[in-house]
KOLBA-277318 format. One record per residue (C-alpha): residue number from 1; residue in three letters; x, y, z. Coordinates in Angstrom, 2 decimals. Example, Ala and Ser with C-alpha at 12.3 -4.5 7.8 and 13.67 -1.06 7.14 Angstrom:
2
1, ALA, 12.30, -4.50, 7.80
2, SER, 13.67, -1.06, 7.14
END
This chain:
134
1, UNK, -8.17, -33.11, -82.05
2, UNK, -4.67, -33.67, -83.18
3, UNK, -3.69, -36.80, -85.01
4, UNK, -0.71, -38.35, -83.20
5, UNK, 0.39, -40.06, -86.43
6, UNK, 1.67, -39.06, -89.82
7, UNK, -1.41, -39.60, -91.97
8, UNK, -2.17, -40.36, -95.60
9, UNK, -5.16, -39.24, -97.66
10, UNK, -5.87, -40.12, -101.28
11, UNK, -7.27, -37.23, -103.32
12, UNK, -9.02, -37.46, -106.67
13, UNK, -10.15, -34.35, -108.54
14, UNK, -12.77, -35.13, -111.16
15, UNK, -15.73, -33.69, -113.04
16, UNK, -19.48, -33.61, -112.38
17, UNK, -20.29, -36.70, -114.43
18, UNK, -17.71, -38.92, -112.72
19, UNK, -18.62, -37.76, -109.21
20, UNK, -22.31, -38.23, -110.04
21, UNK, -21.58, -41.84, -110.96
22, UNK, -19.59, -42.37, -107.75
23, UNK, -22.37, -40.76, -105.71
24, UNK, -24.90, -43.08, -107.35
25, UNK, -22.73, -46.15, -106.90
26, UNK, -21.67, -45.60, -103.29
27, UNK, -24.50, -43.54, -101.79
28, UNK, -27.49, -44.36, -103.99
29, UNK, -27.87, -40.68, -104.96
30, UNK, -27.97, -40.11, -108.71
31, UNK, -26.76, -36.51, -108.72
32, UNK, -23.44, -34.71, -108.81
33, UNK, -22.07, -33.31, -105.57
34, UNK, -19.14, -31.11, -104.64
35, UNK, -17.17, -33.66, -102.61
36, UNK, -17.26, -37.25, -101.42
37, UNK, -15.36, -38.66, -98.44
38, UNK, -14.58, -42.34, -97.94
39, UNK, -13.12, -42.97, -94.46
40, UNK, -11.05, -46.09, -93.89
41, UNK, -11.23, -46.00, -90.08
42, UNK, -14.04, -45.90, -87.56
43, UNK, -13.77, -43.70, -84.49
44, UNK, -15.62, -44.19, -81.19
45, UNK, -15.87, -40.40, -81.03
46, UNK, -15.00, -37.88, -83.75
47, UNK, -11.27, -37.28, -83.84
48, UNK, -10.57, -39.88, -81.14
49, UNK, -7.48, -41.78, -82.24
50, UNK, -7.17, -43.80, -79.00
51, UNK, -8.59, -46.96, -80.59
52, UNK, -6.11, -47.00, -83.47
53, UNK, -3.94, -50.08, -83.20
54, UNK, -0.37, -49.17, -84.14
55, UNK, 0.30, -52.83, -84.84
56, UNK, -2.78, -53.19, -87.06
57, UNK, -2.03, -54.33, -90.58
58, UNK, -4.91, -52.49, -92.24
59, UNK, -4.70, -49.12, -90.51
60, UNK, -1.18, -48.11, -91.57
61, UNK, 0.61, -48.02, -94.91
62, UNK, 3.18, -50.83, -94.71
63, UNK, 5.71, -48.83, -96.76
64, UNK, 5.49, -45.43, -95.04
65, UNK, 4.00, -46.26, -91.63
66, UNK, 1.41, -43.53, -92.15
67, UNK, -2.13, -43.88, -90.80
68, UNK, -4.51, -44.41, -93.72
69, UNK, -7.42, -41.97, -93.31
70, UNK, -9.27, -42.59, -96.56
71, UNK, -10.17, -41.05, -99.89
72, UNK, -11.49, -37.66, -100.93
73, UNK, -13.09, -36.99, -104.32
74, UNK, -13.57, -33.35, -105.32
75, UNK, -15.65, -32.08, -108.22
76, UNK, -13.50, -29.44, -109.97
77, UNK, -16.53, -28.01, -111.79
78, UNK, -18.29, -27.39, -108.46
79, UNK, -15.15, -25.82, -106.99
80, UNK, -15.30, -23.24, -109.77
81, UNK, -19.07, -22.60, -109.59
82, UNK, -19.25, -22.53, -105.77
83, UNK, -16.29, -20.16, -105.51
84, UNK, -18.11, -17.79, -107.85
85, UNK, -21.43, -18.27, -106.05
86, UNK, -19.92, -17.61, -102.60
87, UNK, -17.70, -14.77, -103.82
88, UNK, -14.34, -16.19, -102.85
89, UNK, -11.35, -17.74, -104.62
90, UNK, -11.20, -21.21, -106.08
91, UNK, -8.22, -21.82, -103.80
92, UNK, -10.43, -21.08, -100.79
93, UNK, -13.22, -23.37, -102.03
94, UNK, -10.79, -26.20, -102.76
95, UNK, -9.13, -25.83, -99.32
96, UNK, -12.51, -25.71, -97.58
97, UNK, -13.69, -28.91, -99.28
98, UNK, -10.48, -30.66, -98.28
99, UNK, -10.80, -29.49, -94.66
100, UNK, -14.47, -30.52, -94.60
101, UNK, -13.63, -33.94, -96.03
102, UNK, -10.72, -34.61, -93.69
103, UNK, -13.07, -33.98, -90.77
104, UNK, -15.40, -36.62, -92.25
105, UNK, -12.43, -39.00, -92.58
106, UNK, -11.76, -38.74, -88.83
107, UNK, -15.36, -39.27, -87.79
108, UNK, -17.04, -35.86, -87.80
109, UNK, -20.47, -35.38, -89.36
110, UNK, -23.13, -32.68, -89.66
111, UNK, -26.43, -34.53, -89.56
112, UNK, -27.52, -33.20, -86.16
113, UNK, -27.35, -29.49, -85.23
114, UNK, -24.78, -30.07, -82.47
115, UNK, -22.58, -32.07, -84.86
116, UNK, -22.93, -29.40, -87.53
117, UNK, -21.92, -26.64, -85.11
118, UNK, -18.90, -28.63, -83.93
119, UNK, -17.85, -29.38, -87.50
120, UNK, -18.30, -25.76, -88.62
121, UNK, -16.14, -24.56, -85.70
122, UNK, -13.39, -27.03, -86.60
123, UNK, -13.58, -26.06, -90.28
124, UNK, -13.17, -22.41, -89.32
125, UNK, -10.17, -23.20, -87.11
126, UNK, -8.53, -25.18, -89.90
127, UNK, -9.09, -22.43, -92.47
128, UNK, -7.79, -19.81, -90.02
129, UNK, -4.73, -21.96, -89.29
130, UNK, -3.82, -22.17, -92.98
131, UNK, -4.59, -18.48, -93.48
132, UNK, -7.35, -18.88, -96.06
133, UNK, -10.34, -16.61, -95.50
134, UNK, -13.46, -15.79, -97.48
END
């Protein structure tokens, strides 16, 4: 999967209380989480950009021409606690959550075992590519 377009992602870093409220509002789950992803596009298959309409008004930023992927919300408090829990840096945890979320923004999920394995492999490749290890 390689995006053939310059792409845009909105990123919000917040705290546990604000992400809990967003999780309740948008997913019906009244609990904090580490990250939320809000994709703007639908993909027939994960990472399949063939259905993106380059002339579509809603899919591209009219000022920059970039493909709008969606929004990511990261809980800074969980970045800190999970980095400590997993024994790696906060930088690594933050980068992992961004990689994980971007995969969600382009249609990947981890509900089924096969999906989870595919997503984990892609996450590993992304983290290796940016040189951030555990």
